N, CA, C and O atoms as CSV, one atom per row, in Angstrom:
chain,resi,resn,atom,element,x,y,z
A,1,MET,N,N,80.979,93.738,117.756
A,1,MET,CA,C,81.959,93.980,118.800
A,1,MET,C,C,83.149,93.044,118.611
A,1,MET,O,O,82.978,91.826,118.562
A,2,SER,N,N,84.338,93.598,118.506
A,2,SER,CA,C,85.544,92.825,118.274
A,2,SER,C,C,86.182,92.420,119.594
A,2,SER,O,O,86.254,93.214,120.532
A,3,LEU,N,N,86.640,91.189,119.657
A,3,LEU,CA,C,87.291,90.696,120.856
A,3,LEU,C,C,88.805,90.787,120.770
A,3,LEU,O,O,89.509,90.371,121.691
A,4,GLU,N,N,89.309,91.329,119.666
A,4,GLU,CA,C,90.749,91.458,119.484
A,4,GLU,C,C,91.290,92.563,120.380
A,4,GLU,O,O,90.636,93.580,120.612
A,5,LYS,N,N,92.497,92.335,120.874
A,5,LYS,CA,C,93.176,93.356,121.673
A,5,LYS,C,C,93.678,94.437,120.734
A,5,LYS,O,O,94.057,94.146,119.600
A,6,PRO,N,N,93.685,95.682,121.192
A,6,PRO,CA,C,94.232,96.738,120.324
A,6,PRO,C,C,95.731,96.507,120.107
A,6,PRO,O,O,96.438,96.049,121.005
A,7,ARG,N,N,96.190,96.825,118.927
A,7,ARG,CA,C,97.588,96.625,118.579
A,7,ARG,C,C,98.463,97.607,119.348
A,7,ARG,O,O,98.229,98.815,119.328
A,8,ARG,N,N,99.464,97.073,120.019
A,8,ARG,CA,C,100.372,97.922,120.780
A,8,ARG,C,C,101.495,98.414,119.889
A,8,ARG,O,O,101.928,97.717,118.971
A,9,LYS,N,N,101.956,99.612,120.165
A,9,LYS,CA,C,103.059,100.192,119.412
A,9,LYS,C,C,104.233,100.382,120.361
A,9,LYS,O,O,104.064,100.817,121.500
A,10,TYR,N,N,105.410,100.054,119.880
A,10,TYR,CA,C,106.620,100.170,120.687
A,10,TYR,C,C,107.554,101.171,120.028
A,10,TYR,O,O,107.754,101.144,118.814
A,11,ASP,N,N,108.119,102.049,120.833
A,11,ASP,CA,C,109.010,103.053,120.258
A,11,ASP,C,C,110.395,102.465,119.991
A,11,ASP,O,O,110.721,101.359,120.424
A,12,ASP,N,N,111.184,103.232,119.274
A,12,ASP,CA,C,112.507,102.818,118.848
A,12,ASP,C,C,113.388,102.429,120.038
A,12,ASP,O,O,114.074,101.408,119.990
A,13,ALA,N,N,113.375,103.223,121.091
A,13,ALA,CA,C,114.218,102.957,122.259
A,13,ALA,C,C,113.834,101.644,122.938
A,13,ALA,O,O,114.707,100.897,123.377
A,14,PHE,N,N,112.549,101.362,123.026
A,14,PHE,CA,C,112.072,100.123,123.633
A,14,PHE,C,C,112.589,98.918,122.847
A,14,PHE,O,O,113.069,97.947,123.432
A,15,LYS,N,N,112.490,98.987,121.526
A,15,LYS,CA,C,112.936,97.886,120.672
A,15,LYS,C,C,114.444,97.684,120.779
A,15,LYS,O,O,114.923,96.554,120.880
A,16,ARG,N,N,115.185,98.787,120.756
A,16,ARG,CA,C,116.640,98.686,120.853
A,16,ARG,C,C,117.068,98.113,122.203
A,16,ARG,O,O,118.022,97.338,122.272
A,17,GLU,N,N,116.375,98.486,123.266
A,17,GLU,CA,C,116.693,97.963,124.600
A,17,GLU,C,C,116.402,96.473,124.676
A,17,GLU,O,O,117.185,95.729,125.267
A,18,ALA,N,N,115.298,96.015,124.096
A,18,ALA,CA,C,114.970,94.591,124.083
A,18,ALA,C,C,116.041,93.805,123.322
A,18,ALA,O,O,116.440,92.725,123.756
A,19,VAL,N,N,116.503,94.337,122.199
A,19,VAL,CA,C,117.552,93.670,121.427
A,19,VAL,C,C,118.869,93.687,122.196
A,19,VAL,O,O,119.628,92.719,122.152
A,20,ARG,N,N,119.141,94.783,122.898
A,20,ARG,CA,C,120.363,94.872,123.702
A,20,ARG,C,C,120.364,93.809,124.797
A,20,ARG,O,O,121.392,93.180,125.048
A,21,LEU,N,N,119.221,93.606,125.448
A,21,LEU,CA,C,119.127,92.574,126.474
A,21,LEU,C,C,119.469,91.201,125.898
A,21,LEU,O,O,120.108,90.379,126.555
A,22,MET,N,N,119.040,90.973,124.679
A,22,MET,CA,C,119.296,89.680,124.038
A,22,MET,C,C,120.766,89.531,123.654
A,22,MET,O,O,121.352,88.467,123.853
A,23,THR,N,N,121.363,90.582,123.109
A,23,THR,CA,C,122.726,90.471,122.595
A,23,THR,C,C,123.786,90.674,123.677
A,23,THR,O,O,124.720,89.879,123.784
A,24,GLU,N,N,123.651,91.712,124.462
A,24,GLU,CA,C,124.685,92.023,125.448
A,24,GLU,C,C,124.491,91.282,126.769
A,24,GLU,O,O,125.463,90.813,127.360
A,25,GLU,N,N,123.270,91.173,127.230
A,25,GLU,CA,C,123.000,90.515,128.501
A,25,GLU,C,C,122.812,89.006,128.329
A,25,GLU,O,O,122.671,88.275,129.309
A,26,LYS,N,N,122.812,88.552,127.080
A,26,LYS,CA,C,122.680,87.129,126.745
A,26,LYS,C,C,121.400,86.490,127.301
A,26,LYS,O,O,121.397,85.325,127.697
A,27,MET,N,N,120.323,87.268,127.322
A,27,MET,CA,C,119.039,86.739,127.760
A,27,MET,C,C,118.349,86.061,126.583
A,27,MET,O,O,118.529,86.469,125.435
A,28,LYS,N,N,117.570,85.041,126.859
A,28,LYS,CA,C,116.825,84.363,125.809
A,28,LYS,C,C,115.680,85.256,125.354
A,28,LYS,O,O,115.033,85.904,126.178
A,29,PRO,N,N,115.423,85.296,124.046
A,29,PRO,CA,C,114.326,86.131,123.532
A,29,PRO,C,C,112.983,85.795,124.166
A,29,PRO,O,O,112.175,86.688,124.420
A,30,SER,N,N,112.744,84.526,124.420
A,30,SER,CA,C,111.462,84.138,125.016
A,30,SER,C,C,111.300,84.707,126.424
A,30,SER,O,O,110.192,85.059,126.828
A,31,HIS,N,N,112.403,84.800,127.174
A,31,HIS,CA,C,112.348,85.379,128.520
A,31,HIS,C,C,112.095,86.888,128.441
A,31,HIS,O,O,111.312,87.441,129.214
A,32,ILE,N,N,112.767,87.535,127.500
A,32,ILE,CA,C,112.578,88.977,127.329
A,32,ILE,C,C,111.135,89.274,126.962
A,32,ILE,O,O,110.519,90.178,127.525
A,33,GLU,N,N,110.596,88.511,126.017
A,33,GLU,CA,C,109.215,88.723,125.565
A,33,GLU,C,C,108.223,88.495,126.702
A,33,GLU,O,O,107.248,89.234,126.842
A,34,LYS,N,N,108.478,87.476,127.504
A,34,LYS,CA,C,107.588,87.198,128.636
A,34,LYS,C,C,107.674,88.313,129.678
A,34,LYS,O,O,106.652,88.767,130.193
A,35,ASP,N,N,108.903,88.753,129.988
A,35,ASP,CA,C,109.092,89.821,130.985
A,35,ASP,C,C,108.484,91.142,130.536
A,35,ASP,O,O,107.920,91.880,131.343
A,36,LEU,N,N,108.602,91.439,129.242
A,36,LEU,CA,C,108.090,92.713,128.727
A,36,LEU,C,C,106.628,92.634,128.303
A,36,LEU,O,O,106.001,93.657,128.027
A,37,GLY,N,N,106.088,91.420,128.253
A,37,GLY,CA,C,104.688,91.249,127.875
A,37,GLY,C,C,104.430,91.520,126.406
A,37,GLY,O,O,103.423,92.126,126.042
A,38,ILE,N,N,105.352,91.063,125.562
A,38,ILE,CA,C,105.191,91.275,124.122
A,38,ILE,C,C,105.006,89.940,123.420
A,38,ILE,O,O,105.257,88.882,123.997
A,39,THR,N,N,104.574,89.998,122.197
A,39,THR,CA,C,104.280,88.820,121.394
A,39,THR,C,C,105.541,87.997,121.132
A,39,THR,O,O,106.635,88.539,120.973
A,40,ASN,N,N,105.363,86.686,121.093
A,40,ASN,CA,C,106.487,85.789,120.803
A,40,ASN,C,C,107.055,86.078,119.418
A,40,ASN,O,O,106.308,86.261,118.457
A,41,GLY,N,N,108.365,86.116,119.325
A,41,GLY,CA,C,109.037,86.310,118.052
A,41,GLY,C,C,109.386,87.750,117.720
A,41,GLY,O,O,110.147,87.994,116.784
A,42,LEU,N,N,108.853,88.706,118.461
A,42,LEU,CA,C,109.117,90.110,118.125
A,42,LEU,C,C,110.577,90.499,118.324
A,42,LEU,O,O,111.150,91.201,117.491
A,43,VAL,N,N,111.176,90.054,119.406
A,43,VAL,CA,C,112.563,90.449,119.680
A,43,VAL,C,C,113.482,89.935,118.576
A,43,VAL,O,O,114.396,90.643,118.152
A,44,ARG,N,N,113.248,88.718,118.112
A,44,ARG,CA,C,114.067,88.179,117.020
A,44,ARG,C,C,113.873,89.010,115.743
A,44,ARG,O,O,114.841,89.312,115.045
A,45,LYS,N,N,112.630,89.374,115.444
A,45,LYS,CA,C,112.358,90.206,114.259
A,45,LYS,C,C,113.044,91.561,114.382
A,45,LYS,O,O,113.611,92.069,113.415
A,46,TRP,N,N,112.988,92.138,115.573
A,46,TRP,CA,C,113.626,93.437,115.793
A,46,TRP,C,C,115.136,93.326,115.615
A,46,TRP,O,O,115.758,94.228,115.055
A,47,LYS,N,N,115.736,92.226,116.087
A,47,LYS,CA,C,117.177,92.045,115.947
A,47,LYS,C,C,117.551,91.919,114.472
A,47,LYS,O,O,118.535,92.512,114.032
A,48,ILE,N,N,116.784,91.161,113.716
A,48,ILE,CA,C,117.050,91.010,112.279
A,48,ILE,C,C,116.969,92.363,111.591
A,48,ILE,O,O,117.829,92.709,110.780
A,49,SER,N,N,115.933,93.126,111.916
A,49,SER,CA,C,115.764,94.447,111.316
A,49,SER,C,C,116.933,95.365,111.683
A,49,SER,O,O,117.424,96.120,110.845
A,50,LEU,N,N,117.368,95.293,112.932
A,50,LEU,CA,C,118.479,96.121,113.398
A,50,LEU,C,C,119.786,95.697,112.738
A,50,LEU,O,O,120.613,96.548,112.411
A,51,ASP,N,N,119.986,94.401,112.537
A,51,ASP,CA,C,121.200,93.912,111.887
A,51,ASP,C,C,121.263,94.313,110.421
A,51,ASP,O,O,122.343,94.593,109.899
A,52,GLU,N,N,120.111,94.343,109.750
A,52,GLU,CA,C,120.071,94.699,108.332
A,52,GLU,C,C,120.444,96.154,108.094
A,52,GLU,O,O,121.220,96.461,107.188
A,53,ASP,N,N,119.893,97.050,108.908
A,53,ASP,CA,C,120.132,98.482,108.715
A,53,ASP,C,C,119.881,99.202,110.031
A,53,ASP,O,O,118.741,99.533,110.357
A,54,SER,N,N,120.940,99.440,110.781
A,54,SER,CA,C,120.770,99.997,112.123
A,54,SER,C,C,120.248,101.432,112.129
A,54,SER,O,O,119.581,101.833,113.083
A,55,THR,N,N,120.536,102.215,111.087
A,55,THR,CA,C,120.066,103.604,111.089
A,55,THR,C,C,118.583,103.728,110.739
A,55,THR,O,O,117.907,104.637,111.220
A,56,HIS,N,N,118.071,102.811,109.899
A,56,HIS,CA,C,116.675,102.866,109.487
A,56,HIS,C,C,115.923,101.616,109.931
A,56,HIS,O,O,114.980,101.189,109.263
A,57,ALA,N,N,116.333,101.027,111.052
A,57,ALA,CA,C,115.774,99.744,111.489
A,57,ALA,C,C,114.292,99.818,111.806
A,57,ALA,O,O,113.537,98.925,111.421
A,58,PHE,N,N,113.867,100.843,112.485
A,58,PHE,CA,C,112.479,100.953,112.915
A,58,PHE,C,C,111.905,102.276,112.427
A,58,PHE,O,O,111.863,103.250,113.177
A,59,PRO,N,N,111.464,102.314,111.173
A,59,PRO,CA,C,111.033,103.584,110.594
A,59,PRO,C,C,109.792,104.177,111.228
A,59,PRO,O,O,109.597,105.390,111.149
A,60,GLY,N,N,108.954,103.383,111.847
A,60,GLY,CA,C,107.754,103.920,112.477
A,60,GLY,C,C,106.644,104.141,111.478
A,60,GLY,O,O,106.825,103.946,110.276
A,61,SER,N,N,105.511,104.543,111.973
A,61,SER,CA,C,104.361,104.681,111.093
A,61,SER,C,C,104.488,105.949,110.264
A,61,SER,O,O,104.795,107.025,110.779
A,62,GLY,N,N,104.249,105.800,108.984
A,62,GLY,CA,C,104.317,106.945,108.086
A,62,GLY,C,C,105.697,107.191,107.507
A,62,GLY,O,O,105.849,108.027,106.616
A,63,TYR,N,N,106.703,106.483,107.992
A,63,TYR,CA,C,108.061,106.672,107.489
A,63,TYR,C,C,108.508,105.399,106.801
A,63,TYR,O,O,108.109,104.298,107.181
A,64,GLN,N,N,109.333,105.559,105.794
A,64,GLN,CA,C,109.841,104.411,105.061
A,64,GLN,C,C,111.352,104.478,104.992
A,64,GLN,O,O,111.959,105.544,105.095
A,65,ARG,N,N,111.936,103.316,104.815
A,65,ARG,CA,C,113.371,103.277,104.542
A,65,ARG,C,C,113.580,103.897,103.176
A,65,ARG,O,O,112.672,103.875,102.345
A,66,PRO,N,N,114.757,104.451,102.925
A,66,PRO,CA,C,115.002,105.110,101.632
A,66,PRO,C,C,114.730,104.215,100.430
A,66,PRO,O,O,114.131,104.656,99.450
A,67,GLU,N,N,115.168,102.959,100.500
A,67,GLU,CA,C,114.950,102.074,99.351
A,67,GLU,C,C,113.467,101.748,99.182
A,67,GLU,O,O,112.999,101.573,98.057
A,68,GLN,N,N,112.720,101.663,100.291
A,68,GLN,CA,C,111.287,101.402,100.195
A,68,GLN,C,C,110.565,102.618,99.620
A,68,GLN,O,O,109.625,102.465,98.840
A,69,ALA,N,N,110.991,103.815,99.994
A,69,ALA,CA,C,110.394,105.030,99.455
A,69,ALA,C,C,110.644,105.128,97.945
A,69,ALA,O,O,109.756,105.522,97.189
A,70,GLU,N,N,111.847,104.768,97.517
A,70,GLU,CA,C,112.173,104.787,96.092
A,70,GLU,C,C,111.329,103.769,95.326
A,70,GLU,O,O,110.843,104.054,94.232
A,71,LEU,N,N,111.159,102.589,95.904
A,71,LEU,CA,C,110.344,101.562,95.275
A,71,LEU,C,C,108.894,102.024,95.131
A,71,LEU,O,O,108.280,101.807,94.086
A,72,THR,N,N,108.348,102.648,96.151
A,72,THR,CA,C,106.986,103.176,96.105
A,72,THR,C,C,106.851,104.233,95.013
A,72,THR,O,O,105.879,104.233,94.259
A,73,ARG,N,N,107.833,105.133,94.933
A,73,ARG,CA,C,107.815,106.186,93.919
A,73,ARG,C,C,107.852,105.583,92.514
A,73,ARG,O,O,107.120,106.017,91.625
A,74,LEU,N,N,108.705,104.584,92.324
A,74,LEU,CA,C,108.818,103.955,91.008
A,74,LEU,C,C,107.553,103.195,90.628
A,74,LEU,O,O,107.169,103.183,89.458
A,75,ARG,N,N,106.910,102.569,91.586
A,75,ARG,CA,C,105.655,101.869,91.287
A,75,ARG,C,C,104.567,102.848,90.861
A,75,ARG,O,O,103.809,102.571,89.931
A,76,LYS,N,N,104.487,103.993,91.541
A,76,LYS,CA,C,103.503,105.010,91.164
A,76,LYS,C,C,103.781,105.542,89.763
A,76,LYS,O,O,102.866,105.717,88.958
A,77,GLU,N,N,105.057,105.797,89.486
A,77,GLU,CA,C,105.433,106.299,88.164
A,77,GLU,C,C,105.125,105.260,87.084
A,77,GLU,O,O,104.642,105.606,86.006
A,78,ASN,N,N,105.403,103.999,87.372
A,78,ASN,CA,C,105.118,102.920,86.439
A,78,ASN,C,C,103.622,102.847,86.132
A,78,ASN,O,O,103.240,102.688,84.972
A,79,GLU,N,N,102.785,102.959,87.136
A,79,GLU,CA,C,101.331,102.925,86.943
A,79,GLU,C,C,100.862,104.110,86.097
A,79,GLU,O,O,100.008,103.952,85.224
A,80,ARG,N,N,101.418,105.293,86.352
A,80,ARG,CA,C,101.053,106.478,85.565
A,80,ARG,C,C,101.436,106.294,84.107
A,80,ARG,O,O,100.661,106.625,83.210
A,81,LEU,N,N,102.628,105.768,83.869
A,81,LEU,CA,C,103.085,105.549,82.499
A,81,LEU,C,C,102.231,104.504,81.778
A,81,LEU,O,O,101.983,104.634,80.579
A,82,ARG,N,N,101.788,103.489,82.479
A,82,ARG,CA,C,100.899,102.489,81.870
A,82,ARG,C,C,99.560,103.109,81.474
A,82,ARG,O,O,99.027,102.820,80.403
A,83,ARG,N,N,99.024,103.961,82.344
A,83,ARG,CA,C,97.759,104.626,82.013
A,83,ARG,C,C,97.929,105.507,80.782
A,83,ARG,O,O,97.073,105.509,79.898
A,84,GLU,N,N,99.027,106.257,80.719
A,84,GLU,CA,C,99.286,107.108,79.557
A,84,GLU,C,C,99.415,106.273,78.288
A,84,GLU,O,O,98.880,106.644,77.243
A,85,ARG,N,N,100.116,105.158,78.373
A,85,ARG,CA,C,100.278,104.271,77.217
A,85,ARG,C,C,98.924,103.753,76.745
A,85,ARG,O,O,98.653,103.720,75.544
A,86,ASP,N,N,98.075,103.348,77.689
A,86,ASP,CA,C,96.757,102.827,77.326
A,86,ASP,C,C,95.900,103.894,76.648
A,86,ASP,O,O,95.165,103.592,75.709
A,87,ILE,N,N,95.990,105.125,77.115
A,87,ILE,CA,C,95.245,106.225,76.496
A,87,ILE,C,C,95.731,106.425,75.061
A,87,ILE,O,O,94.926,106.592,74.145
A,88,LEU,N,N,97.051,106.406,74.873
A,88,LEU,CA,C,97.604,106.587,73.520
A,88,LEU,C,C,97.217,105.437,72.593
A,88,LEU,O,O,96.957,105.669,71.413
A,89,LYS,N,N,97.174,104.210,73.096
A,89,LYS,CA,C,96.743,103.071,72.275
A,89,LYS,C,C,95.304,103.257,71.815
A,89,LYS,O,O,94.983,103.022,70.650
A,90,LYS,N,N,94.441,103.678,72.728
A,90,LYS,CA,C,93.035,103.874,72.388
A,90,LYS,C,C,92.879,104.999,71.371
A,90,LYS,O,O,92.086,104.897,70.436
A,91,ALA,N,N,93.649,106.080,71.565
A,91,ALA,CA,C,93.573,107.204,70.627
A,91,ALA,C,C,94.062,106.791,69.247
A,91,ALA,O,O,93.471,107.178,68.239
A,92,THR,N,N,95.125,106.016,69.193
A,92,THR,CA,C,95.655,105.533,67.915
A,92,THR,C,C,94.629,104.660,67.205
A,92,THR,O,O,94.410,104.802,66.002
A,93,ALA,N,N,94.004,103.762,67.948
A,93,ALA,CA,C,92.979,102.886,67.362
A,93,ALA,C,C,91.787,103.711,66.861
A,93,ALA,O,O,91.234,103.420,65.800
A,94,PHE,N,N,91.396,104.725,67.614
A,94,PHE,CA,C,90.264,105.571,67.227
A,94,PHE,C,C,90.553,106.300,65.924
A,94,PHE,O,O,89.723,106.303,65.015
A,95,PHE,N,N,91.736,106.924,65.827
A,95,PHE,CA,C,92.072,107.686,64.633
A,95,PHE,C,C,92.360,106.761,63.435
A,95,PHE,O,O,92.090,107.141,62.296
A,96,ALA,N,N,92.886,105.591,63.665
A,96,ALA,CA,C,93.159,104.649,62.564
A,96,ALA,C,C,91.859,104.114,61.994
A,96,ALA,O,O,91.783,103.807,60.804
A,97,LYS,N,N,90.833,103.998,62.828
A,97,LYS,CA,C,89.526,103.498,62.377
A,97,LYS,C,C,88.873,104.480,61.416
A,97,LYS,O,O,88.182,104.051,60.492
A,98,ASP,N,N,89.066,105.780,61.601
A,98,ASP,CA,C,88.458,106.806,60.761
A,98,ASP,C,C,89.024,106.852,59.362
A,98,ASP,O,O,88.348,107.363,58.469
A,99,GLN,N,N,90.181,106.369,59.118
A,99,GLN,CA,C,90.813,106.490,57.802
A,99,GLN,C,C,90.357,105.483,56.823
A,99,GLN,O,O,90.815,105.481,55.680
């Protein structure tokens, strides 16, 4: 039996509103977090994420930022190419041994 609390999920609008309170209303992040009942440091993380890329700030579960999706695709392709290379090395060694 686990004593951990279930992880809460916050939607995009909730995060943007918390950041708005910090930036426009000039509220301290610690006060916002206490009032909203969220973990310490989340509002600051959300603001950083929003400042970096406002259109893809909170991709949500199952979604990735475009650059992250490209990186994932390239890593998969790289792994496939390594496997193919290893197969060809083994085949070359096998056929070279027979001669």
